[in-house]
FITORDREN-341072 format. One record per residue (C-alpha): y, x negated, z; residue in three letters. Coordinates in steps of 0.25 Angstrom, whole numbers, padded with zeros to 4 digits, always signed. Layout:
<sites>
YXZALA ...
</sites>
This chain:
<sites>
+0361-0300+0380UNK +0365-0306+0366UNK +0375-0318+0366UNK +0381-0324+0353UNK +0385-0339+0354UNK +0395-0343+0344UNK +0399-0357+0341UNK +0410-0362+0333UNK +0414-0375+0325UNK +0406-0388+0328UNK +0396-0382+0337UNK +0386-0383+0326UNK +0388-0398+0328UNK +0382-0399+0342UNK +0372-0409+0344UNK +0377-0417+0331UNK +0392-0419+0334UNK +0396-0429+0345UNK +0383-0428+0353UNK +0388-0437+0363UNK +0398-0426+0367UNK +0391-0413+0364UNK +0376-0417+0365UNK +0366-0417+0354UNK +0361-0403+0356UNK +0364-0393+0345UNK +0369-0379+0348UNK +0356-0374+0342UNK +0348-0382+0352UNK +0357-0377+0363UNK +0356-0363+0359UNK +0341-0364+0359UNK +0342-0368+0373UNK +0351-0356+0377UNK +0342-0346+0370UNK +0330-0352+0378UNK +0338-0352+0392UNK +0344-0338+0390UNK +0332-0331+0382UNK +0336-0317+0388UNK +0349-0318+0380UNK +0350-0316+0365UNK +0358-0328+0361UNK +0364-0330+0347UNK +0371-0342+0341UNK +0381-0343+0330UNK +0390-0356+0325UNK +0400-0357+0315UNK +0411-0367+0311UNK +0419-0356+0305UNK +0429-0349+0314UNK +0428-0336+0306UNK +0413-0336+0306UNK +0414-0336+0322UNK +0423-0324+0322UNK +0413-0317+0312UNK +0402-0320+0322UNK +0410-0315+0334UNK +0412-0302+0326UNK +0398-0301+0322UNK +0392-0301+0336UNK +0404-0297+0344UNK +0398-0284+0349UNK +0384-0286+0348UNK +0382-0297+0358UNK +0384-0297+0373UNK +0391-0310+0372UNK +0397-0321+0363UNK +0399-0335+0366UNK +0409-0342+0357UNK +0410-0357+0357UNK +0421-0358+0346UNK +0419-0373+0345UNK +0430-0380+0338UNK +0439-0368+0337UNK +0442-0370+0352UNK +0447-0384+0350UNK +0461-0383+0345UNK +0456-0375+0332UNK +0449-0388+0328UNK +0439-0381+0319UNK +0450-0375+0310UNK +0457-0389+0308UNK +0454-0399+0297UNK +0442-0408+0298UNK +0449-0419+0305UNK +0448-0411+0318UNK +0433-0414+0318UNK 
</sites>
């Protein structure tokens, strides 16, 4: 089984941004834990802060993976990622 994980905006800041809220573990560290725990599954990871790149990745892997997990990050929060810098 092959699973693609796609993370959107700001998820590259896990472990750095607001660690009192989100913890101090980076997604890369968490991903390593997932790969060890589910070693029988081929896990792949992609992250981008650019909406179009997320769509391109979905198209790239769309029919060649058994599943895609999409965490759209800031794009799910009132379109925050497409607003001006004051939103952050």
